[in-house]
N, C-alpha and C positions, 0 to 999 in steps of 0.2 A: 660367379657373379650372383648377387642377391637382388631380389626385386621386392619393392615395398609400396603399399598404398599409403599415400600421405594426405592429410587433411590440411588445406590451406587456411591459415588462421584468419578468421573473420570473413571468409569468402562464402557466398551462397552457392557452393559447388559440391558435387560429389567428390570423394577421394580420387586423386590422380596417381597413376603408377609411375615410379622412377626406379632406376637401377643404382647399385652401389657395389664397388669392388670389395668392400669389407662389410662385415656384419654390423648392424646398428640395432641397439636396444629399442623396443617399442616404447613410445612416449617421448623419445628424443626430439628436440626441435632442430630442424635442419633448414638450409636454404636451397631452394629449387628454382630452375629457370621456368618461366611461363611467358611464352611469346618473347618479347624483348625486355622483360623485366625479371628481377629476382624477388621471390616471395619467401616469407617464413612459413614453414609447414611443420606438421607433427607426423612422425612415423607411427601409423596406427595398426598396420597389419603386414606380415610377410606373406608373399604370394608366389605362385609358380611363374616361370617365365611366360609373359603374355605373347599372343600371336602378333601384336603390333609393336613397332619400334618404340623404345623408351629413351628418355634423356637421363643423364647421370645426376645423382644428388650432388650438390655443391658442398658448402661448408656444413660440418656437423658441430653443433654448438654444445656447450656444457649444460645448457638448460634442458629440463625434462619435466614431463608430467608423470605423476605416480600412477600405478595401476588403479588406485581408488579414484583419482581424478579422471582417468580415462573412462572408468565405469560410470561415474556420475555424469560426465559429459555425454556418454552414449544414452543414458536415461533422458537427459535434457533434449537431445536430438530426437528421440523417439516420441516422447510425451508432449513436448512443446513445439514439435514440427519445425526444426531448424536443420541446418547442415551440421556435420560433425565439427567443421572448422569454426562455425559461429558459436557452437556450444563451448568448445575448448578456449576460444578467445575470451570468454568470461573470466577464466582462471589466470592467475599469475603462476608461472612455473617455479619449480625448485632448482637449486644449483648444488645442493649437498644431499647425499643419500641417507646419511645417518646423523641423528642428533638426539641427545637426551638432556632434558632439563634437570637441574638440581631442584629438590624440594625447597619451597620457600614458605616460611611461617610468618603469619601476620597476627599479632596479638591484639592490637588496638583496632577493633572493629566496632561498628555502631551497635549500641545496646538495643536489643529487640524487646518488644512487648510480649506478653504471653501468647497473644494471638499470632504475632509474627513468628515466634519460635515454633508454634504448632504448625504453621504453614510451611516453614523451612523444613521441619522434620518430615512432613508429608512429601515434599518435593524430593528430598534426599532418597526416599524409598522408590522413586519412579524414574524411568528413563525419559518419559515425556509427560509434561503436565501443563495445565492451563491455570495460571495464577489469576484468579478472578478477584481482583482487589479494587475496592471503590477508590475514587480519586482522593489522594491524601492519606492512603492507608499505609504507605511505607513500603511499596514494592521494591524501590531502589535499594533500601537497606538489606532486603533479602537477596537481591542480586549480588551485593557486595560480599555477603557471607558465602554465597555459592562460588564466586570468583576466588575467594581466599581458599576454599576447599580444593578447587581445581589446581591452584598454584601449589598447594601443599602436596598434592599428588603428582607434581612434576608435569602438569599439563598447561595448556594455554586456553584462552577464552575469547569469544566474540560476543559483543552486545550490539544487536542491530536496532537501529532507530528508523522510523519510516521516512524521515527526511532530515537534511542537514540542519534545519532550523532548531532541532532539538538537541544537537550534540553538545553545545557549549556548557549548559547547566549540568548535565549528567556526567560529562567528562571531568568537570571541575570537582565534583563530589567523589568520583571513583579515583581520580588522581590523588586526592587528599589522603587516601588510604594506601595506594599502591605505588605512587610516585612515577618515576620515569619509564617504568615498563609498560605504561599505558600510552596508546597512540590513537589519534582520531583519523578516520579515513572516509573521504567523500570526494565528490567531483570538483569541489571548489578549491581544494588545496593545490598548491603549485606542483609542477612536475618535479622540481628539486626536492620538495618536502616528501613527495611520494617515494622518490628514490631513497631518501634517508630512512623512511619507515620500512620499506622492503629490506633494505640492508640491515636495519635493526632487527627485523623478524628473522632474517637468515643468520644473524649473529647471536640470537637469543637475548638481545637487549630489549626487544618488544615482545611481550607475551599476552597482553590484553589489548584488543582492538575494539574501539567503539565507532560505529559508522553506519552509513546507509547500506542498502542491499549489496553493493559491490564488495563490501568488507567480507562477505561470506566466502569469497573466492581467493582470499590471500593465502600464501603458502605457509601457514602456521604449522609448526610441528606439534604432534601429539595433542590435537584439539580435544578438549575434554568437556567444554560447556558452550552451548549456543543459547543466548537469551534473545528473544524477539519481543522487544518492548512495543507497546501500543499495537498489539498484534492484529487488531481489528482494521488497521489503516489500509486503504486501497493503494497507497504509494508503494507497497511491497510488490505490486504487480507491474512488471515491465510492459510498456506499451509499444515496443518494437521487437522484432525477432532477435533472439528467442524470447517469446512472451511468457517468461517464467514468473512464478510467484515465489519470492524469496522466503516467505513464511513457510509455505508448503515444502519448498526445497530444503529448508533448514531441517525439517523433520526427516526427510529422506537421507540427507547427509549425516544427520545424527545417528541414524540406524546403521549406515555404512561404516562410520568411524567410531562407533560405540561411544558417542558423546551425549551427555545429558542435554535435553532441549527443554527450555522453559518459555512458554508463551505468556506474556503479561498483558492484561487489559482491565480497565474499569468497565468497559462495555464490549465484552467479547462477541464475536460473530455467532449467530445462531448455529452455523455449520460447526464451528469449533466447540461450542458448548455441548452440542449433541455428540460429537465424535471423540472428544478427549477427556481424560480424567481431570476433573475440576478440583482445584485447591482454593477454598474460599478465604477471603480476607475482607470481611463485611463492615468493619468499623474503621473510620479515619484515625490517623495517628493522634491528631488533635481534634476533639469534638467541639464544634461550634454550632450554634443554632442558625438554621436557615429558614427564612420566611418566603414562601412562594406566592406570587400574585400574578394572576392572568389579566391581561388588558386587551382591549379591542383595537381595531385599526391595522393599518399596514405602513404608516409613516412614523417618523420620529415626532410624536405629538407632545402636547403640553404636560401630560402626566409623566412621560419619560424624562423630559427636560427638567421638570420640577424635582424628580427623584435624584437626578444627577447633581443638580444644584445643591440640594440638601446635603448630599454626601461630601461634596467638595467643601462646603462651608464648615463641615466637621473635621476637615483636614484629612479625609480619607480619599480613596480612589475608586473609580468606576470603570467598568468594562462594557463595551457595546459590541455585540456580535451581529454581523451582517453577512448573509450567505454569499458564497462565490457566485458571480454572474455566470449562468450556464449558457450553453450554446442555444438552448431552446427555452421558450416561454410556455407557461402552463396557465390554463384558464381557471381562475380561482373565484369562487362565489364570495362576495364581500359580506353576505348575510350569515351563511352557515359555515364558511371556510372550506367547503368541499371542493375537490378537483373533479374535472370531467373525466371519467374513467373509461377504459376499454372494457366492453362487455365480455370479452373473451379471455383477457389476461389479468384483470384486476390491477392494472397499473395506470398511472396518469397519462392522458393523451397530450401530445405536443402540438402547439399552435404553429401552422405553416401558412403565413400570410399570402405567399405567392399562390398557393393552391386554394386559399380561402377555405381551409379545412383543418380539422383536428386529426392527427395521425398517431396510431400506436406504433412505437418503435420496435415492438416484438413481432407482431403478426401482420403489420401494415394495414390493419383495419382503418378505414378512412370514413369520416362523416363531416357533414356541413358544420360550420361554426354555429353552435346553438345560441338562441336568443335568451333562453332561460336556463337556470340551474336545474339539472336533472334530479337533484336531491330535494330542494325546497321550493322550486318554482320562481325564485327571485330573478330579476333581470340585471341585478348588480354584479356582472361578471367583469373581472379585471385581470390584466397581465402586468400591471405596474410593479416595478421593483426599484429600489434605491440602492446606490452603491456606496462604498466606504468613503470616497472623496466627497460625495454630497452630504453624508452624515457628518463628516468632519467640519465642513463649511457651516452647516446649520448649527452645530453645537458651539463652535467658536463664535458665531454671530450672536447666539442667544445667551450664552453663559460667558461672561467676561473673564472669570477666573480659570476657565478651562485651558489646560495645556495638553494638547492632544498628541498621542503617539499612534501612528498607523501601523498595523501589522497585517500586511497583505503582500502578495508576491511582487507587486510593483514597487512597494516601499522597502521591503526587506529582500534585496536581491543578492546580498553577500553575507558571509558570516560576520564580517566586521560591522556591517550595518545592524545586524541582529544584536551583537554584543553591546553596541552602543545604545540601542533602543532599550534593551533589558536593563542596562545600567541606569538610564534616565528614569525608568519606571521604578526600579528598586530604591533609588535615591530620593524619589518624590518629585524630581524635576518635571516629570510628566504625571498628570493626575487623572487623565482619561485615556483608556486604551480602546481603540476601535480596530476591528479586524474581521477577517474571514475565518475559514476553517483552521487556519494557522493557530488561532487562539485556543483551539480545543486540544492541542497536541502537547500536553505534558509540561508546559511552563508553570513555574510557581510565581504567583503574584500575591505575597502575604498581606498586603495592605488593602486589597480590593474588597469592599464590603457591599458593592452593588454590581450585579450582572444583569444586563438587558439583552434578552435573546429575541431577535426579530427574524422574520422570514421562515419560520418552521413550517408554515402551511405550504410554502413553495417547495421545500424539501420533501414534504409528505406527498406532494402532487407529482413528483418526478416520474418519468417513464422508466421505472426500474422496480423489479420485484422486491428490492431491498429498501424501498423508499421509507417504509415505516421504521425499519431497523435503523436507517441513517438518521431519521428525525429524532427518535427517542435517544439514540446514542449521543447525538449532538447536544440535546437538552441536558443530559447527565454530565457530559464532558465540560460544557461551558459553565454549568452551575458549579461544577467542581473546582473551577479556577478561583472562585471567591469563597470567603468563609474559611480560609486556611488557618487563620489565627484569631479572627474576630467574628462575631455574629454578622450575618449578611442577609441581604434581600435579593431575591431573584425575580425579575419582571419578565414574564413570557408573553409575547404578543402573538395571539392566535385566535382565529375564529372557531377553533375546535378545542376549547379548554377541557371538555369532559374526556376526550381521547387522551390527552397528555396527562391529566390529573391521575388517571388510573395507574400510571407507571412512575409517578414521582418518587416513591419511597424505595422501590426495589426493581432494579433492571431485570432481575431474574424472572419476575412475574411476566414481563413482556416476552422474554425469550421462550418461555413455556407456551404462551399463547401463539406466538409467531410460528413455532414449529408445528402446531396443529393446523395453522393456515396453509403452510407450505406442503404438507404431506400429499404426495402424488403429483405435485405440480413443479416444485422448485427444489434446489439443493437445500439440505443434504440428502433428500430422498430421491432426487433425480440428478442427472449430470447435464450441463449445458456446454455448447460450443458455438462459435461463430465462424463462418467461412466468409472471408473478405475478398472481393474481386475488385481490381483496379485496372482500367484500360484507358488509353488516350482517346480511343474512338468509342463513342457511346453505343453504337450498334454492336460492335464486337464484344463490348462488356456485357451487354444484355444477352447476347447469344451464348457467351461463356457461362453466365449465371444459369441460363436455362439448361445447358448441358450438365452442369454440376448438380442441379436439382434432380434431373432425370437419373443420373447415376446414383445419387444418394437414396432415391426412392426404391432402389432395388434391394436395399438392406432392411432386414427385419429388425424389430425392436428399436427403430430409429423414427422419431417424429420430427417432421419439418414444421416448426412452429410458424415460420413466416419467411418470405424471401422477397426481394425487390431492391429499389434504390436505397442506399444507405441514408441515415438521417442527415448527414452532411454529404451532399451528393457529389461534390467535386473538391479535390484537394490536389495542389501541385499539378494542375492541368490534367488530372486523371479522373475519369468518371468512376464512382464507387458504388458497389452493390454488396448486399449482405444476405446470408442465409443463417437463420437461427435454428439450431438443432437441440433436441432433448431426448434423453434416453435414461432408463433406470439401470442400464447395464453399461458401465464404463468401458469394458472390453469391446462391446459391440459398437459403441460410439467411436472409439479409436480406430477400429477396423474400417469403419465407413469413411472416416476422415483420411486415413492413409490411402484409400483408393483414389482420392482426388488430389492428394498433397503434392504430387510431382509437378503440377502445372506452376510455372514460375510467376504467373499473373495472379496467383492465389496466396492468401495468408490465412493461417488458421489460428484462432484464439480459443484455446481450451480453458475451461473454468473462467469465463470472462467476468470482469467486474464493471466494465464500462460498456454501455449499449448505444452510445451516440457517436 
């Protein structure tokens, strides 16, 4: 008789022990009884006969996880604080143990400029590189050449995008060169289409996959290239367990599988710029003149409306960026544009009307709502923000010839809606594009000659150590959507023009200054983690929080930045509490976190990107 520990797929449980009359290879998917149901599980370890009685394993399937998949899943379990079964459930299994691709040659590839050729040559010499290319510099053309090289070597490739809204345009371009071996993978495609793609992968009919973060876990044979496009985007971070970051995991998987990894971004994260080899691509593919103008106010005013009207009268298109409505409002001075900052954390404090207070979401420092700006003394403090729907209504009311297309998550809820909206913009049927952060993510709008960027002061005021990084990156990303083929004007509405002007021409200048600010406080020089507590009973939650804090205080090299009620105090009838930890030593931080991780009422978020 043989005895095996099995990890139940998707279950937040420790491995369970079952018996089998025949030997089973590790990684095999089996069916096992649990109470009155049958569950799919993975054989992860052979063990001695236990002292307790065990149930027999039922069906042994032909599906299996490779040793490399098991190794990567174990890393996810340990680093991102999930169960083995939750980590394995991210992956799709294999059904065939051996497969070799034929080398495929592609002669008709996009012609590269000398700068692109230089960047490509640098990337080919490295296993991991950060392609720092300004918007419109032709990063996709370099990706296409890298894919062709992988296919020539008999390998497969994955191109990750931060969200499904980006996949149609890049898929169309890559399919144009490689044809039917390219597939798109994301949550919105049908179950039938997913089955067809997986079958295509297993039959070697699909060798290039473009998709959201889940595409990283497909059973591709001989993976030779992982491209992470828009690598700065927070959408690569999962917000439920396992709380993995697909960009960081791509780097780990690339090392394990000997696959080349390329991170691409016009506005790379300071962390990535500091840690990885940078390959610069500083000039756009087509150089157009851009005029930057800063304007005052926080509403869509006559100056903005006049600029849009002039552009439309010339038969061109305009883009208006409105920030996503956040869960929290921030107090902004209408005179100097400054936010009211936490004196201990250097981040914007959030307005809590019920408490009649400003609260720091890092250390929980609380103060009364001030009557005057701490920076200039003005009493003109405001929390007003306008949404995309209101902007659309106003523009249509004031400009008769405006044909508005909305790009936000309410309006663009499916790939079909996105494709139709992009088609209306490219054909000229729509001549004004209004949207949230979705506009910043890689779409090409060649006829747009005016970009209006509103709300940057609110992004700058957010309760997040990356508020400056987000604001400057947004400015560059939105500005990069216009002037692709014609000269363009960029209108930036801000009460702090001097701050933004300093970084208009070179995002790299900002990165260097930002790294100086973060030293000793924030990543990449320190490591952060959040411990999340959720209980139906408030008192029990508070007591659990206090016990967690007491245990964490026993560890050296760990700083408890703050603890208390979570910014959103109650979700799904559960009271929520949070502890924010900081350490210069990753190993020490993980050791401390593992000491409390067994409690099922806790969730741990390592390397967090969201603090609300």
